LOTIKOL-14414 format. One record per residue (C-alpha): x, y, z; residue number from 0; residue in one letter. Coordinates in steps of 0.2 Angstrom, whole numbers, plus 5000, padded with zeros to 4 digits. Layout:
! LOTIKOL-14414
<px=X | py=Y | pz=Z | resi=NUM | resn=a>;
...
***
This chain:
! LOTIKOL-14414
<px=5588 | py=5621 | pz=5481 | resi=0 | resn=m>;
<px=5595 | py=5605 | pz=5473 | resi=1 | resn=r>;
<px=5587 | py=5588 | pz=5476 | resi=2 | resn=l>;
<px=5594 | py=5571 | pz=5473 | resi=3 | resn=a>;
<px=5584 | py=5556 | pz=5472 | resi=4 | resn=v>;
<px=5590 | py=5538 | pz=5475 | resi=5 | resn=l>;
<px=5582 | py=5521 | pz=5474 | resi=6 | resn=t>;
<px=5590 | py=5506 | pz=5482 | resi=7 | resn=g>;
<px=5586 | py=5487 | pz=5485 | resi=8 | resn=g>;
<px=5574 | py=5477 | pz=5474 | resi=9 | resn=g>;
<px=5564 | py=5487 | pz=5461 | resi=10 | resn=d>;
<px=5545 | py=5487 | pz=5464 | resi=11 | resn=v>;
<px=5531 | py=5495 | pz=5452 | resi=12 | resn=p>;
<px=5527 | py=5513 | pz=5459 | resi=13 | resn=g>;
<px=5545 | py=5519 | pz=5460 | resi=14 | resn=l>;
<px=5544 | py=5528 | pz=5443 | resi=15 | resn=n>;
<px=5527 | py=5538 | pz=5448 | resi=16 | resn=p>;
<px=5536 | py=5543 | pz=5464 | resi=17 | resn=c>;
<px=5551 | py=5550 | pz=5455 | resi=18 | resn=i>;
<px=5541 | py=5559 | pz=5443 | resi=19 | resn=r>;
<px=5530 | py=5566 | pz=5457 | resi=20 | resn=s>;
<px=5545 | py=5572 | pz=5466 | resi=21 | resn=i>;
<px=5552 | py=5581 | pz=5450 | resi=22 | resn=a>;
<px=5535 | py=5589 | pz=5446 | resi=23 | resn=m>;
<px=5534 | py=5595 | pz=5464 | resi=24 | resn=s>;
<px=5552 | py=5602 | pz=5463 | resi=25 | resn=a>;
<px=5550 | py=5611 | pz=5447 | resi=26 | resn=w>;
<px=5534 | py=5620 | pz=5454 | resi=27 | resn=q>;
<px=5546 | py=5627 | pz=5467 | resi=28 | resn=r>;
<px=5560 | py=5632 | pz=5455 | resi=29 | resn=g>;
<px=5571 | py=5618 | pz=5462 | resi=30 | resn=w>;
<px=5584 | py=5607 | pz=5452 | resi=31 | resn=d>;
<px=5582 | py=5589 | pz=5454 | resi=32 | resn=v>;
<px=5595 | py=5575 | pz=5450 | resi=33 | resn=i>;
<px=5594 | py=5556 | pz=5450 | resi=34 | resn=g>;
<px=5608 | py=5546 | pz=5457 | resi=35 | resn=l>;
<px=5610 | py=5529 | pz=5447 | resi=36 | resn=r>;
<px=5611 | py=5512 | pz=5454 | resi=37 | resn=r>;
<px=5608 | py=5516 | pz=5473 | resi=38 | resn=g>;
<px=5622 | py=5518 | pz=5485 | resi=39 | resn=w>;
<px=5633 | py=5507 | pz=5475 | resi=40 | resn=e>;
<px=5632 | py=5519 | pz=5460 | resi=41 | resn=g>;
<px=5636 | py=5532 | pz=5473 | resi=42 | resn=v>;
<px=5652 | py=5523 | pz=5479 | resi=43 | resn=l>;
<px=5658 | py=5520 | pz=5461 | resi=44 | resn=e>;
<px=5658 | py=5539 | pz=5458 | resi=45 | resn=t>;
<px=5675 | py=5548 | pz=5459 | resi=46 | resn=d>;
<px=5672 | py=5565 | pz=5467 | resi=47 | resn=p>;
<px=5688 | py=5572 | pz=5460 | resi=48 | resn=t>;
<px=5683 | py=5567 | pz=5441 | resi=49 | resn=d>;
<px=5671 | py=5579 | pz=5433 | resi=50 | resn=p>;
<px=5667 | py=5566 | pz=5420 | resi=51 | resn=w>;
<px=5662 | py=5554 | pz=5434 | resi=52 | resn=s>;
<px=5653 | py=5566 | pz=5443 | resi=53 | resn=l>;
<px=5643 | py=5571 | pz=5428 | resi=54 | resn=e>;
<px=5639 | py=5553 | pz=5424 | resi=55 | resn=n>;
<px=5634 | py=5547 | pz=5441 | resi=56 | resn=s>;
<px=5618 | py=5557 | pz=5440 | resi=57 | resn=a>;
<px=5605 | py=5561 | pz=5428 | resi=58 | resn=m>;
<px=5595 | py=5577 | pz=5427 | resi=59 | resn=v>;
<px=5576 | py=5574 | pz=5430 | resi=60 | resn=l>;
<px=5569 | py=5586 | pz=5419 | resi=61 | resn=d>;
<px=5553 | py=5585 | pz=5410 | resi=62 | resn=k>;
<px=5559 | py=5574 | pz=5396 | resi=63 | resn=d>;
<px=5567 | py=5562 | pz=5408 | resi=64 | resn=a>;
<px=5551 | py=5559 | pz=5418 | resi=65 | resn=v>;
<px=5538 | py=5560 | pz=5404 | resi=66 | resn=r>;
<px=5527 | py=5546 | pz=5405 | resi=67 | resn=g>;
<px=5538 | py=5536 | pz=5417 | resi=68 | resn=i>;
<px=5523 | py=5534 | pz=5429 | resi=69 | resn=d>;
<px=5517 | py=5520 | pz=5417 | resi=70 | resn=r>;
<px=5533 | py=5510 | pz=5419 | resi=71 | resn=q>;
<px=5538 | py=5497 | pz=5431 | resi=72 | resn=g>;
<px=5555 | py=5496 | pz=5440 | resi=73 | resn=g>;
<px=5565 | py=5512 | pz=5442 | resi=74 | resn=t>;
<px=5573 | py=5523 | pz=5428 | resi=75 | resn=i>;
<px=5587 | py=5526 | pz=5441 | resi=76 | resn=l>;
<px=5591 | py=5507 | pz=5442 | resi=77 | resn=h>;
<px=5596 | py=5500 | pz=5459 | resi=78 | resn=s>;
<px=5608 | py=5490 | pz=5469 | resi=79 | resn=s>;
<px=5608 | py=5482 | pz=5486 | resi=80 | resn=r>;
<px=5622 | py=5490 | pz=5496 | resi=81 | resn=c>;
<px=5625 | py=5497 | pz=5513 | resi=82 | resn=d>;
<px=5640 | py=5509 | pz=5512 | resi=83 | resn=p>;
<px=5644 | py=5505 | pz=5529 | resi=84 | resn=r>;
<px=5648 | py=5487 | pz=5526 | resi=85 | resn=v>;
<px=5660 | py=5485 | pz=5510 | resi=86 | resn=t>;
<px=5676 | py=5475 | pz=5507 | resi=87 | resn=p>;
<px=5685 | py=5493 | pz=5510 | resi=88 | resn=d>;
<px=5676 | py=5495 | pz=5526 | resi=89 | resn=g>;
<px=5665 | py=5510 | pz=5531 | resi=90 | resn=d>;
<px=5662 | py=5522 | pz=5517 | resi=91 | resn=q>;
<px=5651 | py=5534 | pz=5524 | resi=92 | resn=t>;
<px=5663 | py=5548 | pz=5522 | resi=93 | resn=q>;
<px=5665 | py=5544 | pz=5504 | resi=94 | resn=k>;
<px=5646 | py=5545 | pz=5501 | resi=95 | resn=v>;
<px=5645 | py=5562 | pz=5511 | resi=96 | resn=l>;
<px=5660 | py=5569 | pz=5500 | resi=97 | resn=d>;
<px=5651 | py=5564 | pz=5484 | resi=98 | resn=i>;
<px=5635 | py=5572 | pz=5490 | resi=99 | resn=l>;
<px=5645 | py=5588 | pz=5494 | resi=100 | resn=d>;
<px=5653 | py=5587 | pz=5476 | resi=101 | resn=a>;
<px=5636 | py=5585 | pz=5468 | resi=102 | resn=l>;
<px=5630 | py=5600 | pz=5478 | resi=103 | resn=k>;
<px=5615 | py=5591 | pz=5485 | resi=104 | resn=v>;
<px=5606 | py=5601 | pz=5498 | resi=105 | resn=d>;
<px=5594 | py=5588 | pz=5502 | resi=106 | resn=a>;
<px=5592 | py=5569 | pz=5497 | resi=107 | resn=l>;
<px=5576 | py=5559 | pz=5495 | resi=108 | resn=i>;
<px=5579 | py=5539 | pz=5496 | resi=109 | resn=t>;
<px=5566 | py=5526 | pz=5491 | resi=110 | resn=m>;
<px=5570 | py=5508 | pz=5498 | resi=111 | resn=g>;
<px=5567 | py=5494 | pz=5510 | resi=112 | resn=g>;
<px=5574 | py=5491 | pz=5526 | resi=113 | resn=d>;
<px=5592 | py=5491 | pz=5520 | resi=114 | resn=g>;
<px=5592 | py=5507 | pz=5511 | resi=115 | resn=t>;
<px=5582 | py=5516 | pz=5523 | resi=116 | resn=l>;
<px=5594 | py=5511 | pz=5537 | resi=117 | resn=r>;
<px=5608 | py=5520 | pz=5529 | resi=118 | resn=f>;
<px=5597 | py=5535 | pz=5526 | resi=119 | resn=s>;
<px=5593 | py=5536 | pz=5545 | resi=120 | resn=a>;
<px=5613 | py=5535 | pz=5547 | resi=121 | resn=h>;
<px=5615 | py=5550 | pz=5536 | resi=122 | resn=l>;
<px=5602 | py=5560 | pz=5545 | resi=123 | resn=a>;
<px=5610 | py=5556 | pz=5561 | resi=124 | resn=s>;
<px=5625 | py=5565 | pz=5554 | resi=125 | resn=l>;
<px=5616 | py=5580 | pz=5551 | resi=126 | resn=g>;
<px=5610 | py=5578 | pz=5532 | resi=127 | resn=r>;
<px=5594 | py=5583 | pz=5524 | resi=128 | resn=n>;
<px=5586 | py=5567 | pz=5521 | resi=129 | resn=v>;
<px=5568 | py=5561 | pz=5518 | resi=130 | resn=i>;
<px=5565 | py=5542 | pz=5516 | resi=131 | resn=s>;
<px=5551 | py=5534 | pz=5506 | resi=132 | resn=i>;
<px=5547 | py=5515 | pz=5511 | resi=133 | resn=p>;
<px=5545 | py=5503 | pz=5496 | resi=134 | resn=k>;
<px=5545 | py=5485 | pz=5497 | resi=135 | resn=t>;
<px=5532 | py=5472 | pz=5490 | resi=136 | resn=m>;
<px=5535 | py=5462 | pz=5506 | resi=137 | resn=d>;
<px=5527 | py=5478 | pz=5515 | resi=138 | resn=n>;
<px=5539 | py=5475 | pz=5530 | resi=139 | resn=d>;
<px=5545 | py=5492 | pz=5534 | resi=140 | resn=v>;
<px=5542 | py=5496 | pz=5552 | resi=141 | resn=f>;
<px=5533 | py=5513 | pz=5555 | resi=142 | resn=g>;
<px=5521 | py=5512 | pz=5539 | resi=143 | resn=t>;
<px=5506 | py=5502 | pz=5536 | resi=144 | resn=d>;
<px=5510 | py=5503 | pz=5517 | resi=145 | resn=y>;
<px=5525 | py=5502 | pz=5506 | resi=146 | resn=c>;
<px=5526 | py=5506 | pz=5488 | resi=147 | resn=i>;
<px=5525 | py=5490 | pz=5477 | resi=148 | resn=g>;
<px=5514 | py=5480 | pz=5489 | resi=149 | resn=f>;
<px=5498 | py=5481 | pz=5481 | resi=150 | resn=s>;
<px=5504 | py=5477 | pz=5463 | resi=151 | resn=t>;
<px=5514 | py=5462 | pz=5470 | resi=152 | resn=a>;
<px=5497 | py=5456 | pz=5477 | resi=153 | resn=v>;
<px=5489 | py=5459 | pz=5461 | resi=154 | resn=t>;
<px=5502 | py=5450 | pz=5450 | resi=155 | resn=r>;
<px=5502 | py=5435 | pz=5463 | resi=156 | resn=s>;
<px=5482 | py=5434 | pz=5463 | resi=157 | resn=v>;
<px=5482 | py=5434 | pz=5444 | resi=158 | resn=e>;
<px=5496 | py=5421 | pz=5442 | resi=159 | resn=a>;
<px=5488 | py=5409 | pz=5456 | resi=160 | resn=i>;
<px=5471 | py=5409 | pz=5447 | resi=161 | resn=n>;
<px=5479 | py=5407 | pz=5430 | resi=162 | resn=a>;
<px=5489 | py=5392 | pz=5437 | resi=163 | resn=l>;
<px=5472 | py=5383 | pz=5442 | resi=164 | resn=r>;
<px=5470 | py=5377 | pz=5424 | resi=165 | resn=t>;
<px=5485 | py=5368 | pz=5423 | resi=166 | resn=t>;
<px=5484 | py=5361 | pz=5441 | resi=167 | resn=v>;
<px=5466 | py=5355 | pz=5438 | resi=168 | resn=a>;
<px=5470 | py=5347 | pz=5422 | resi=169 | resn=s>;
<px=5484 | py=5336 | pz=5430 | resi=170 | resn=h>;
<px=5474 | py=5334 | pz=5447 | resi=171 | resn=e>;
<px=5489 | py=5340 | pz=5456 | resi=172 | resn=r>;
<px=5493 | py=5349 | pz=5473 | resi=173 | resn=i>;
<px=5500 | py=5366 | pz=5468 | resi=174 | resn=a>;
<px=5514 | py=5373 | pz=5480 | resi=175 | resn=v>;
<px=5516 | py=5391 | pz=5474 | resi=176 | resn=i>;
<px=5530 | py=5401 | pz=5483 | resi=177 | resn=e>;
<px=5530 | py=5420 | pz=5484 | resi=178 | resn=l>;
<px=5543 | py=5432 | pz=5490 | resi=179 | resn=f>;
<px=5543 | py=5437 | pz=5508 | resi=180 | resn=g>;
<px=5558 | py=5433 | pz=5519 | resi=181 | resn=r>;
<px=5553 | py=5439 | pz=5535 | resi=182 | resn=r>;
<px=5535 | py=5444 | pz=5533 | resi=183 | resn=s>;
<px=5520 | py=5433 | pz=5526 | resi=184 | resn=g>;
<px=5508 | py=5448 | pz=5523 | resi=185 | resn=e>;
<px=5510 | py=5446 | pz=5504 | resi=186 | resn=t>;
<px=5507 | py=5428 | pz=5504 | resi=187 | resn=a>;
<px=5493 | py=5429 | pz=5516 | resi=188 | resn=l>;
<px=5483 | py=5443 | pz=5507 | resi=189 | resn=l>;
<px=5487 | py=5435 | pz=5490 | resi=190 | resn=s>;
<px=5480 | py=5418 | pz=5497 | resi=191 | resn=g>;
<px=5465 | py=5426 | pz=5505 | resi=192 | resn=f>;
<px=5460 | py=5435 | pz=5488 | resi=193 | resn=l>;
<px=5463 | py=5421 | pz=5477 | resi=194 | resn=s>;
<px=5455 | py=5409 | pz=5489 | resi=195 | resn=q>;
<px=5469 | py=5397 | pz=5489 | resi=196 | resn=a>;
<px=5466 | py=5382 | pz=5500 | resi=197 | resn=d>;
<px=5481 | py=5385 | pz=5512 | resi=198 | resn=r>;
<px=5494 | py=5398 | pz=5515 | resi=199 | resn=t>;
<px=5510 | py=5395 | pz=5524 | resi=200 | resn=v>;
<px=5518 | py=5411 | pz=5530 | resi=201 | resn=i>;
<px=5535 | py=5416 | pz=5536 | resi=202 | resn=a>;
<px=5530 | py=5419 | pz=5554 | resi=203 | resn=e>;
<px=5523 | py=5401 | pz=5558 | resi=204 | resn=v>;
<px=5534 | py=5386 | pz=5555 | resi=205 | resn=p>;
<px=5523 | py=5373 | pz=5545 | resi=206 | resn=v>;
<px=5520 | py=5356 | pz=5553 | resi=207 | resn=d>;
<px=5518 | py=5345 | pz=5538 | resi=208 | resn=i>;
<px=5508 | py=5331 | pz=5549 | resi=209 | resn=d>;
<px=5496 | py=5345 | pz=5552 | resi=210 | resn=q>;
<px=5496 | py=5353 | pz=5534 | resi=211 | resn=l>;
<px=5496 | py=5337 | pz=5523 | resi=212 | resn=l>;
<px=5479 | py=5330 | pz=5529 | resi=213 | resn=p>;
<px=5471 | py=5348 | pz=5525 | resi=214 | resn=l>;
<px=5478 | py=5348 | pz=5508 | resi=215 | resn=l>;
<px=5472 | py=5330 | pz=5505 | resi=216 | resn=l>;
<px=5455 | py=5334 | pz=5511 | resi=217 | resn=a>;
<px=5455 | py=5350 | pz=5501 | resi=218 | resn=d>;
<px=5459 | py=5340 | pz=5485 | resi=219 | resn=k>;
<px=5447 | py=5326 | pz=5489 | resi=220 | resn=a>;
<px=5433 | py=5339 | pz=5491 | resi=221 | resn=n>;
<px=5436 | py=5348 | pz=5475 | resi=222 | resn=n>;
<px=5426 | py=5342 | pz=5460 | resi=223 | resn=p>;
<px=5441 | py=5346 | pz=5449 | resi=224 | resn=e>;
<px=5452 | py=5336 | pz=5461 | resi=225 | resn=s>;
<px=5466 | py=5348 | pz=5464 | resi=226 | resn=y>;
<px=5472 | py=5360 | pz=5478 | resi=227 | resn=a>;
<px=5482 | py=5376 | pz=5480 | resi=228 | resn=i>;
<px=5495 | py=5379 | pz=5494 | resi=229 | resn=c>;
<px=5504 | py=5396 | pz=5495 | resi=230 | resn=l>;
<px=5520 | py=5398 | pz=5504 | resi=231 | resn=v>;
<px=5532 | py=5413 | pz=5509 | resi=232 | resn=s>;
<px=5549 | py=5410 | pz=5503 | resi=233 | resn=e>;
<px=5555 | py=5414 | pz=5522 | resi=234 | resn=g>;
<px=5543 | py=5400 | pz=5529 | resi=235 | resn=a>;
<px=5551 | py=5385 | pz=5538 | resi=236 | resn=k>;
<px=5547 | py=5367 | pz=5541 | resi=237 | resn=l>;
<px=5544 | py=5364 | pz=5559 | resi=238 | resn=a>;
<px=5560 | py=5355 | pz=5567 | resi=239 | resn=g>;
<px=5570 | py=5360 | pz=5551 | resi=240 | resn=n>;
<px=5573 | py=5379 | pz=5553 | resi=241 | resn=e>;
<px=5584 | py=5387 | pz=5541 | resi=242 | resn=v>;
<px=5596 | py=5401 | pz=5547 | resi=243 | resn=d>;
<px=5589 | py=5418 | pz=5543 | resi=244 | resn=d>;
<px=5605 | py=5423 | pz=5535 | resi=245 | resn=a>;
<px=5604 | py=5408 | pz=5523 | resi=246 | resn=e>;
<px=5586 | py=5414 | pz=5518 | resi=247 | resn=i>;
<px=5593 | py=5432 | pz=5515 | resi=248 | resn=s>;
<px=5605 | py=5426 | pz=5501 | resi=249 | resn=k>;
<px=5600 | py=5426 | pz=5483 | resi=250 | resn=s>;
<px=5593 | py=5409 | pz=5476 | resi=251 | resn=n>;
<px=5609 | py=5405 | pz=5467 | resi=252 | resn=t>;
<px=5619 | py=5407 | pz=5483 | resi=253 | resn=n>;
<px=5608 | py=5397 | pz=5495 | resi=254 | resn=r>;
<px=5615 | py=5380 | pz=5501 | resi=255 | resn=i>;
<px=5598 | py=5372 | pz=5503 | resi=256 | resn=g>;
<px=5583 | py=5370 | pz=5491 | resi=257 | resn=v>;
<px=5569 | py=5383 | pz=5493 | resi=258 | resn=n>;
<px=5555 | py=5380 | pz=5504 | resi=259 | resn=i>;
<px=5542 | py=5377 | pz=5491 | resi=260 | resn=g>;
<px=5553 | py=5363 | pz=5485 | resi=261 | resn=t>;
<px=5555 | py=5356 | pz=5502 | resi=262 | resn=q>;
<px=5537 | py=5356 | pz=5505 | resi=263 | resn=l>;
<px=5532 | py=5348 | pz=5488 | resi=264 | resn=a>;
<px=5544 | py=5334 | pz=5491 | resi=265 | resn=r>;
<px=5537 | py=5330 | pz=5509 | resi=266 | resn=e>;
<px=5520 | py=5330 | pz=5501 | resi=267 | resn=i>;
<px=5525 | py=5317 | pz=5488 | resi=268 | resn=e>;
<px=5536 | py=5307 | pz=5501 | resi=269 | resn=a>;
<px=5521 | py=5306 | pz=5513 | resi=270 | resn=r>;
<px=5507 | py=5303 | pz=5501 | resi=271 | resn=s>;
<px=5502 | py=5296 | pz=5484 | resi=272 | resn=p>;
<px=5499 | py=5314 | pz=5477 | resi=273 | resn=e>;
<px=5509 | py=5323 | pz=5464 | resi=274 | resn=r>;
<px=5514 | py=5341 | pz=5465 | resi=275 | resn=t>;
<px=5517 | py=5356 | pz=5454 | resi=276 | resn=i>;
<px=5530 | py=5369 | pz=5461 | resi=277 | resn=v>;
<px=5530 | py=5387 | pz=5455 | resi=278 | resn=q>;
<px=5540 | py=5401 | pz=5461 | resi=279 | resn=e>;
<px=5532 | py=5418 | pz=5456 | resi=280 | resn=l>;
<px=5547 | py=5427 | pz=5462 | resi=281 | resn=a>;
<px=5552 | py=5442 | pz=5451 | resi=282 | resn=y>;
<px=5535 | py=5441 | pz=5442 | resi=283 | resn=l>;
<px=5528 | py=5448 | pz=5457 | resi=284 | resn=m>;
<px=5538 | py=5465 | pz=5455 | resi=285 | resn=r>;
<px=5537 | py=5465 | pz=5435 | resi=286 | resn=a>;
<px=5527 | py=5476 | pz=5425 | resi=287 | resn=g>;
<px=5518 | py=5492 | pz=5427 | resi=288 | resn=e>;
<px=5511 | py=5498 | pz=5443 | resi=289 | resn=p>;
<px=5493 | py=5496 | pz=5447 | resi=290 | resn=d>;
<px=5482 | py=5510 | pz=5453 | resi=291 | resn=a>;
<px=5486 | py=5509 | pz=5471 | resi=292 | resn=m>;
<px=5504 | py=5510 | pz=5469 | resi=293 | resn=d>;
<px=5503 | py=5524 | pz=5456 | resi=294 | resn=r>;
<px=5492 | py=5534 | pz=5468 | resi=295 | resn=m>;
<px=5504 | py=5530 | pz=5484 | resi=296 | resn=v>;
<px=5519 | py=5534 | pz=5473 | resi=297 | resn=g>;
<px=5512 | py=5551 | pz=5468 | resi=298 | resn=f>;
<px=5507 | py=5555 | pz=5485 | resi=299 | resn=a>;
<px=5523 | py=5550 | pz=5494 | resi=300 | resn=f>;
<px=5534 | py=5560 | pz=5481 | resi=301 | resn=g>;
<px=5524 | py=5575 | pz=5484 | resi=302 | resn=a>;
<px=5524 | py=5574 | pz=5502 | resi=303 | resn=l>;
<px=5543 | py=5572 | pz=5503 | resi=304 | resn=a>;
<px=5545 | py=5588 | pz=5493 | resi=305 | resn=v>;
<px=5533 | py=5597 | pz=5504 | resi=306 | resn=q>;
<px=5543 | py=5592 | pz=5520 | resi=307 | resn=l>;
<px=5560 | py=5598 | pz=5513 | resi=308 | resn=i>;
<px=5551 | py=5614 | pz=5509 | resi=309 | resn=e>;
<px=5545 | py=5616 | pz=5527 | resi=310 | resn=e>;
<px=5562 | py=5611 | pz=5534 | resi=311 | resn=g>;
<px=5556 | py=5595 | pz=5541 | resi=312 | resn=r>;
<px=5569 | py=5583 | pz=5536 | resi=313 | resn=t>;
<px=5575 | py=5567 | pz=5545 | resi=314 | resn=s>;
<px=5558 | py=5560 | pz=5543 | resi=315 | resn=n>;
<px=5550 | py=5545 | pz=5533 | resi=316 | resn=m>;
<px=5533 | py=5547 | pz=5525 | resi=317 | resn=v>;
<px=5521 | py=5534 | pz=5529 | resi=318 | resn=c>;
<px=5503 | py=5528 | pz=5528 | resi=319 | resn=l>;
<px=5495 | py=5524 | pz=5545 | resi=320 | resn=t>;
<px=5476 | py=5519 | pz=5547 | resi=321 | resn=d>;
<px=5473 | py=5525 | pz=5529 | resi=322 | resn=g>;
<px=5480 | py=5542 | pz=5532 | resi=323 | resn=n>;
<px=5496 | py=5550 | pz=5524 | resi=324 | resn=y>;
<px=5509 | py=5555 | pz=5538 | resi=325 | resn=g>;
<px=5527 | py=5557 | pz=5544 | resi=326 | resn=v>;
<px=5537 | py=5547 | pz=5557 | resi=327 | resn=v>;
<px=5555 | py=5550 | pz=5562 | resi=328 | resn=p>;
<px=5567 | py=5543 | pz=5549 | resi=329 | resn=i>;
<px=5574 | py=5531 | pz=5563 | resi=330 | resn=g>;
<px=5557 | py=5524 | pz=5567 | resi=331 | resn=t>;
<px=5561 | py=5508 | pz=5556 | resi=332 | resn=l>;
<px=5576 | py=5504 | pz=5568 | resi=333 | resn=l>;
<px=5564 | py=5502 | pz=5582 | resi=334 | resn=e>;
<px=5555 | py=5486 | pz=5577 | resi=335 | resn=g>;
<px=5549 | py=5473 | pz=5565 | resi=336 | resn=t>;
<px=5534 | py=5472 | pz=5555 | resi=337 | resn=k>;
<px=5525 | py=5456 | pz=5550 | resi=338 | resn=g>;
<px=5507 | py=5447 | pz=5551 | resi=339 | resn=v>;
<px=5497 | py=5449 | pz=5566 | resi=340 | resn=n>;
<px=5495 | py=5431 | pz=5568 | resi=341 | resn=v>;
<px=5483 | py=5431 | pz=5582 | resi=342 | resn=s>;
<px=5471 | py=5442 | pz=5573 | resi=343 | resn=g>;
<px=5473 | py=5438 | pz=5555 | resi=344 | resn=l>;
<px=5480 | py=5420 | pz=5553 | resi=345 | resn=y>;
<px=5473 | py=5403 | pz=5559 | resi=346 | resn=d>;
<px=5490 | py=5393 | pz=5562 | resi=347 | resn=a>;
<px=5480 | py=5377 | pz=5563 | resi=348 | resn=r>;
<px=5471 | py=5378 | pz=5547 | resi=349 | resn=q>;
<px=5485 | py=5387 | pz=5538 | resi=350 | resn=y>;
<px=5474 | py=5401 | pz=5531 | resi=351 | resn=r>;
<px=5468 | py=5419 | pz=5534 | resi=352 | resn=a>;
<px=5456 | py=5421 | pz=5549 | resi=353 | resn=n>;
<px=5448 | py=5439 | pz=5549 | resi=354 | resn=l>;
<px=5443 | py=5439 | pz=5567 | resi=355 | resn=v>;
<px=5441 | py=5458 | pz=5568 | resi=356 | resn=q>;
<px=5436 | py=5469 | pz=5553 | resi=357 | resn=i>;
<px=5428 | py=5484 | pz=5560 | resi=358 | resn=e>;
<px=5440 | py=5498 | pz=5563 | resi=359 | resn=d>;
<px=5454 | py=5490 | pz=5554 | resi=360 | resn=m>;
<px=5463 | py=5499 | pz=5539 | resi=361 | resn=p>;
<px=5460 | py=5494 | pz=5522 | resi=362 | resn=m>;
<px=5474 | py=5481 | pz=5520 | resi=363 | resn=f>;
<px=5469 | py=5473 | pz=5536 | resi=364 | resn=l>;
<px=5486 | py=5477 | pz=5545 | resi=365 | resn=y>;
***
């Protein structure tokens, strides 16, 4: 058996523990494991007729290659954002299939978010042996309660938010702290709750500045240190000034308008005498080594993926549901969207977490 492993989309802490777990589990079965470099884009750059290109498109995941990588952030395989069905040269699915054949891949394990795993489901529909593993710090893959990277992103965010309090208090400002989260506000909501930020604006609920501003002014006035903290998901929108989702999905350098954190800060300063501090946590949320949760889930997801291949149960996605490891069909993520349960977890009038129901909820409250 020859396995191939691929990481796609944005990097997150926890990918390397998962890669190591896959390699270790495969060795125990006497299987070979290779890692495909730079996601689907790297695959497409491979020339299946060129032996040198084939040799350099993949790395052997032997003991030396994966030794100690579980303590590292990012992915040793590197990554890219690419859907082979949508390229300047059209649909390149057949090229991907040809390259996998040239590399003599019997089964493929892919780690990614919505984009990477959609193409994985497409390959499975064509009869390929594929297992997908959900990873995204936004935790927004439909079909699983948890994605690799989410816990570390929350941990990093809470640390940064609390560290920023010293500067915000020293200058008696209102801090607007923007977190990643284009379609889902889960990361911002949980980070806001754990850091006890004054208000949190999430992607699922447009923000009414006339409603939010009096709350922030009161928060600042009632704080003995005379400051307030407002978190905001990057995908949040000002009520009446909704930005097209396609614009939000672009990288920061390619967006036409200013980011939501700056928009919100400008409105605060225009409508009140208060000064603001704007801070985008951005890539710091996914930087550095994984925390204990993401190491644990990375190890478990990797081992489960190899077990499924051994049992002939491909065309599945590993998942966590109600705190239990499990499996769902690989196309499950195509069936819906995942975000904050606004009615159960969020007070849209107060812009903060509202934990109405705790009993029988999973650990991460989703």
